[in-house]
C-alpha angles and dihedrals in degrees: 000000000000088000092051091050092049093048094047088049095051093047101038104034099057089049092050092044091054091048092049091051092049092049092044094077152273110008119144122199091245139025121245114196088214087062097102094161090060092046092050090048092050088052092053094051116109113240110297094232130090098194118011105274094016118090126199092256092059090049093049088051091052095045091049092047090053092046091053091048092050093049090044094051089044098053101036112084117238115246114263113237118259117273113258120206117253115270114261 
């Protein structure tokens, strides 16, 4: 079960993070020095860390990993205990 969670998290989380980053706003594939609007936008941004040493991307990865774990544990049925022979 843990293996499936880890594999799903490593396969799904990067894809979702890339999608969220792409949807978040203006982010061209390459940087052009003449793009002053982007340069001004980058200067106006608040620091990209939530906690010193921990970026937004890492926080999103952790949250999505936990979400996958919770969804997995919610929808996967618990193992039923082994059958015991009737008492004599």
